[in-house]
Each structure stands twice: as structure tokens, then as C-alpha cells.
C-alpha positions, 0 to 999 in steps of 0.5 A: 564503513556502515551496512549499506541499506536494503533499499528494494533489495528483496533477495536473501542471498544478495543480502547476506553475501553482499553484506546489506544491514538484515533484520534476522527474521530466520525464526519463521523457519523454527515455528513453520517447522514446529506447527506442521502447516502442510498449507500456510496462507500468510496476509500481510499488507504490500511491503511487509517482507513477505518476498525477502522471507520466502527467498529466505525459505528457499535458500534455507530448505532448497537441496544445493545439490553439490556438497560447495552449494550446500556449504555455500547456505551454512554460510549464509545462514552462520550468523542467523538465529536459527542455527542456534535453534538446535540439529532438530530444525538445522538438519532440513538445510538443503534437504528438499526440492524448492519452487519458488514463484512470484505473481506480482508481475501479473499485474497487465492490462489483460488476460493474455499478457497476465497469463503470459507472465505467470507462464514465464514465471513458472518456466523460470522456475522449470529452467532452474531446475532443468540440471536435476531433471536431465541427471535424472532422467532415466527415472521419469517417464517419457510422457513426464520428462516431455511435458517437464521440457514443454513448460520450461520451454514455455509451450505448454498448453493452459491446461498442462501448465495448470497442472505444472506445480503437481508435474515438479513435485512428482518429477523432483520425488522420482529423481530425489525420493523427497518432497518438494515445498512451494512458495508462493508471493502476492498470489492475490495481485493477479487476481486484484489486477484481473477485477480492476481490468475487468476479466476477473473470471478468467483469471480466477478460473486459472489460479484455482486449477493451479492451486488446487492440483499443487495443493490439494491433491499433491502426494509429493508436497512437503509443505506450501507457503503462500502470501498475500493480503487477502484471503480469497475463499468465496471463489473457491481459490482454495476449494477443498483444501482442508489442511490451509492454515491462514495466518491473517493480521489478526493470529497472534502466531508469526506476528514478528516475522512480517514487518519490523517490531519497534526493537528492531527499529531502534536497533537499526536507528541506534546503528546509523547514529540517527536515533534523535529522529526515533519520534518521528519514526514512529510517528510516521511509520508504526501502528500496525499491530499484527496479532499482539505485536505492535509493527513498523512498515519495514518498506518505509522505515528503511527508506526513511533511515537512507535518507536519513543518513544523507541527511538526519534532519531529512523529512519523512516522506509518504514512500509506501504510495508509490509501491502499488497503485492504491486502487483500492482507497481510490476506489473508497473515495470515488464511491463514496455516499454521505455516511461513508464520506463522514466515516472518512473523515471521522478516521482522519481525526484519529478517531476509531471506526466499529466494523466486522471482519469478514476475512473472506472477502471477494473482489466481487462483493467489493461494493455489496456492503459497505464492511467489505470495503472497509475490510480490504482497507483493513487486510491491505495495511490502510487501517489496523486494529486498535481493539478487538472484541466479540459480538453475536459470535463475530469478531469486530474491530476498533479500526484507525488509520495507523501512522503519519504516512497513511494519513497521509496517503488518504489526504493526497487521494483525496485531493486527488479526487476532488481535483478531478471532480472540479473538472466536470463542475461549471463555477460560472456563478462563483466568478460573477458573485466574485466580480460583483462583489457579491460576498454572501454567495460566493460563501453559499456556493463554497459551502455547497461545494465543501457539503459534497467532499471529504475535508480534513482538519488537522492540516485545515490550513492546507487543505482549504487552501488548496480546496480553493485553489482547485475551484478557483483554477477552472476558469478559462478566463482567470490565472490563479497565483498560490502564494502559500507553498512560497512562504513569501509574506505574499497573500494566500491567492491572486486571481487575474485577468491575462489582460492589464486591463481586465479584473484582478482579486486577492483572496486571504484565508483563515482558520476558525476555531469555532463557528462563532468565528467565522465573521470575524476572521473573515473580517481579519483575513482582509484587513491583512491585506490591507495592512500588508499591502498585499495589492502592491504586487498586482498594482505593480504589474499594472491591474488597475482593478483590485477587489479584495475578499477575507475568506474563513473557513470552520468545517463545512462553512465559509464566510466571505468578506469583500473590501470592494475595489481598490483602483 
């Protein structure tokens, strides 16, 4: 039997013990030891293997406390690349106290709830090491032991909790004589959430204090690895950390350890006998560049492989859209001015956007300049680097949408935004024009709406169909039936009164190749209604008054042709 795919599993021990398929990233251990960074901040998008890598580091470095536990570690890593790296690296296995925190659960509605989740996470790690504390209790002062246990029992005050990681390191050093390794996953989740929820300052102050004591003035620190999507330093989250080593997606070091390389993806697809679908995999989930390395989204690769195992003809989907709130891209689209809308349309057409890189962006400055929001989208995975260049001592990139998955997320978000937008509009004039047979007025109103929205043209028929259906659905007096999804050879849109004595309309849509084709295509759409007898369905239902319209679109322009009433 094939090994199961680790869908949603980010615990290294579980993946190895239970025989899941594992892409070996253990050379990350060697590089951390080679480059000797004391505090390492890895900036990567969500769901690119950060949590699993930290779990792997914990199981490798953490002191197993007993010979049996340390032998278990050797079993976990026996088939991994790090074991062939030599004794200079393997001698570090099972040597250090390790505290491993994840802050991703701090996505809460208010500061108190978010603070509690962080407190509970720290307490859980303190409790996990409580056996060591009990055995070495006599080596600690009464105050140190009391403080440690109050943190483990979740009774410590905020001041003590802010110094908890330094206290842990000190206690472990007194007991073992060895410095602590600190692993912190998704450090920026509480800050991003707090920004959008309105308690950013409180959370920034707390995280700053927690990090300062753990990373700046901690004599008992061996090294630290921190992960997140963004480097947030203007607010002094990392104030005074001169030994901070920032590894962003621009940095060539460590570039192949987060995400899957193309060779690794091909290896997986060959193992599961689905390599024939590689072109689709590449189109949808490739396209990222970390440093100089081409990288695939690991979460989506695994999800698509899982679907392919059940059905090799499975359709790709935007799996990544469900892994976070996508709040940043929603914010971009909601606040977009005319220039920004044009830039989004340009990106959706496959073109690139020149942008200056600001690695020290802040949530507070997100709207102070247009480039900040583009930087957020770049570092969080919604854009990727095509090329990089220097200009006037600054770093610039040509940014593009990485792949079809991310393009679909943009398109879905745009349509969701448009649906919300049109709920606030009054389309009485459009319905009046439609009832009067005023095709010219209908075209003017529809074109005006197009000028105000963000359009995408690679999937133009679906866009225009959803656009027009959304507008027409705002009426309280008519029902709108969309036939596009059924593919049953019927008209694109039917609009009808709930009463059979009322009015009904048939609209057929065409997308033109040029603006000069608009009139011809609108007439062709109208003629198609007659040629294929689309009125028959409404007649069968009992409607007596049926009006027909051919509608053609080219980018932001619309042409409507009226075909008269058909009793």
C-alpha cells in the first residue's frame, strides 16, 4: 500500500511513526548549525511548512531525558538526510531544553481572549517540562520554582508571563547546565488579528515585552527560530536585537526548506502514479520564488494529490483560500481607488507590477502608501517575484500573481466584493429601461457599473455573466434564473415576474474580441434566442409577455440590442 498523505498533519513524530509520506527537510538542521544565527526569523506565507519544520527541530534537538527517549529520536531520524551529515551535526541530537510555542490560536475577538490563548500555550509548554523541574527543584531558588509553577498553572500575572521564556531558559540551565532553544511559530498572527480587530497597540506591547526578555537579554539562550508571514519591526517588536537574522522570501539561504521544489513534487506524483497530471499541478500551485528557488505551495500540492488518489481526473481547486481569512486581499479590493483597480486588472491579465520592497512594513501603515499593501500581498503569498533589481539604493521587484490558484482567489474575492457592493445600489433605472425596451439606456447603465468594478478577462464569460446576474438579482419584483451553470442549452439569463401575468425577459450574453464587434455580437446573441427558441420555457410556464435582449461586452463597454415583445 502507498503511504498516506499527511493532510493537515504538522507533527514530525506523528508523520514518521505512522508512516505518512514525508518530504525530507532535515538539512535545515545542518544549515542552522552551520550559519550559527542566534535569533532566526523566517518570513514565509501561511501553509508553507513552517509548523512542521519547527516540530522537526524540536524532536531533533530536545533532550529526551532518558536513554530510551533518545533512542526513539534516533529511530525517528534514521532515514533522514541529516543522519548522513556527519557527527558534527548528529552530536546535537537530544542535547538541549526546547520550548516550542505556536501563536496561531491567538486569532480571537478581543485582547483578553487572545492573551488567554497565549497564556495557555505557554502554560502547556511549562507543564510539559514539569517533570524536569520537579527533579531539579533543589537547584532552583524558592522564588524561581514558585514563579515557574504559577506560569504552568496559569495563575501568573501579565508581567511574569512576559518574562516567562527567559525564566524557562534560566531554570533549565540551572538544572541541566545547557542553554535553551526557543521555537516560536506564527508570531505575527496575534498582531495581524489585533490590527483588524482594533486592539493592536495592546497586543504589540505584550508581544514586544515577551520577545525582549526571551531574545534580547537572555544569557541562557542557545538559539531561537521564529516564523511568520511578515517582519514587523518599526513597532519595535524586535527592538535592539542586533543578532536578529532575518530570512525573508528574498533571501537565497534556506530557500528550498519551506515549500516543495519541482523535483520533490515530481517525486511525489510518480510515487502516487499521477504524474500525467503534472502540467495541471504546475499551472495551479507552482510559481513562487524564494530566493532563487522555484517553489510549490505544499498545502495545495498535498490536497490535490489526495484528490487525485481518489480520481486521477479530479479538478484542481483553490485549497489555500480556506487556510486563512484572506483579510488582506479583501482589504485591498474594498479600498481600491481607480489606479489600484487598474493595477489589479493588469495583474489578472498576467502582467507584472513594478514595486519597491519594504521589508519593515507595519499594520498601522498599511494604507499610508499604496506600496505597503502590495508588499503585504507579496510577503503573504498573493504575489511572487518575477525579477529583482536595484534602483537608487532600493530593492525593486517585478511582481506577478503566482499561479491559477491565487488568480482564482482574486477573482472569487472580487466577485464577493461586487455582490456586497451592488446590495447598496438602486437599479430602478435599469429595470425601467428594460421594461421600456430602451436598449441604449440599459447599455449606458451597465457600462457605468463596469467602470466602477474590477474586471478580469481571462475567464470573461463567467465574469460578465456573474456581473449581470448580480445586478439583476437586486430587484424585489423579479426572479432571476441563471442557466449557465447547468449547461443545458438554454439562454444565459431569464428574468421573470412571480406572477404569470407579469413581465418576463430573456438575456443572451456574448464577449467580443474587439470594441468594433460589439453591435454585431449583440445582434448575434439576440438572434440565438430566436434560433434556439429560448422563449419556449417561459411560454410553457405560462408567461404571455416575453422580451428578448442580446448583450455584448468588451472590457468596460457594453452593447444591448432589443428584440421586441413576443406574446
